N, C-alpha and C positions, 0 to 999 in steps of 0.2 A: 165625588163631587168636589173635593178639595183641589184636584189637579184641574177640573173645569174651571173653577173658580180663579185659580191661579192663571192660567191661560186668558182668561176674559180680562184679568188686570193687566196682562201684557200688550194686548191689542192697542190701546190708545199710545202705547209707547212705540209700537211700530209705525204707527201713523205719522208720528212726529220724528222719525228717527232723521240723523244728519243727512245731509246732501253729500254725495260724493264728487270727487273733482280730479283732475289730471294737472300734474306741473307742467307748465309752458316752458319752463327753463329752471337751471339749477338756481337755488335761491338759499338765504338763510332764513331759519326761524327765529322770531324774536321773543323776548319775555313778555313785552309789552306792544300795543299797537303804536309804535314810534320807531322812526328810521334810526334813531340813537340808543334804542334800548338795547340791551344785553343780548348776545346771541346765544341761544339755547340749543341750537342744532341746525340742520341743513337736510336739502333733499334734492335728488336729482332729476332731470328733464325726464318726462313721462312717468314719474312715480306717482301712485294712486295715493289720494289723501281724501281724509273724511272732514268736511267742512263742519265745524260746530258752531259757529256764530259769526257775525259780520259787525264791523263797528267803522263806520265812514269808508275809508278806502282800504280797510284792512279786513282780512279773514283769520279767523282762528281754526288752524287745521290741526288734524291728529296724522301723523305719519306711521310707519311701522315702528319706528324708534322713539319718537317725541311727539309732544303737542306744542304749538307756539303760533305766533303771529306772522302773517306774511302780506305783502301787497296785493290786492286783489287782482291786478293784472298779470300776476304770475300763475295763477291757477286757472284753468278751463273748467267751468262748473258742469256737472252731470258726464254721462257718457254716451255717446252716439253710436247707433248701429248703423251699419252701411245699408242705405236703401231707405232709411227713415226719414220720410220728407217732414213730418211734423217736427223732428228735432232740428232739421236744418232751418226751417222758419223761425224756431224759437230761438237758434243760435244766431240768426241775423238780427232778430228782434233785440237779442239781449246784448248787441254789439260785438258780436263774436262771428267770425266767418268760419266755414267749415274747416278751413286750414290751421285755425288756432290764431289766426291775426286779428288784431283789434281793428274794427272798422269805424266809421266817422262818428259813431254816437257815443264815443267815450265820455264826453261831456255831459251826459245825462244819467250816468251811472248814479244809483241810488234812490231815483225815482221810480214809483210803482207805475204799472201799466195803467191804472186809473188816473193818476196824477197826470201822466203825460197824455192823455186823452181830453184830460179837462183843462189843459195848459191853454192860457189865451194872452193874446198879447196885451201888455200893458204899459201904455206910454208914460204914465207916470212913474212908474217904477224905473223906466229907462232914463228919464231925466234926474230922477233921483242918483241913479248910478253914475251917470256923466258929471253930475256936480261935485262928485268926490275926486275929480282931476285936479292935480296941482301942475303948476309950471316947474321948471328947472330951479329957478331962483327961490321958490317958495320951500321946495324939497332941502335945498341947502341952507336955508334959514333953519328949518325944522332941525337938520342935522346940528347945526351949529349951537341951537338952544338946547340940544340934547348931549352936549358935549363930545360929539362925535368928530374925529379929525380924518380928513383924506389920507389914504395910503396908496402909493405906488406900487405897481408890481410889474416887473420885467415879463416880457412875453416868453411863452413857453418856447422851446426849441423845436425847430420844425420837424416833423416825423421823419423818421428814414425810410426808405423804398421797403415795401412788404409789410410794415407795421401798421397795425390796424387797431 
């Protein structure tokens, strides 16, 4: 009886278990979801990761060695079996092609399917957005008021043949 009770308690945890993913490229794991956060580890391309949570454009993942934050676009969510058409359609809908390449919907990441379906054009919000533009002289005035000074930088040297 106790074993059955224990197994029943585990079932909800299995339903909400973390999502898996695959590293699209070698990358560093960070202590916090910021580009300048301390590096706590790394992983290689094609390493399997367990996605624990998401915050903005960052995923908290667990690798075989450590846990940390990585940019969302460094990890391909889920695993796709060959011939699985539903996974292919979901991959396109999520902004990822079957090759692991990001497709044109990158700008809508973070929106749920329901939010995308209910989205409507809002001319007033577009006008509000466009009203936030400034001229170059207004930008210079703002920088001057903030005590910012212009700094000149020399051009980088030309790349040598074969360097990429």
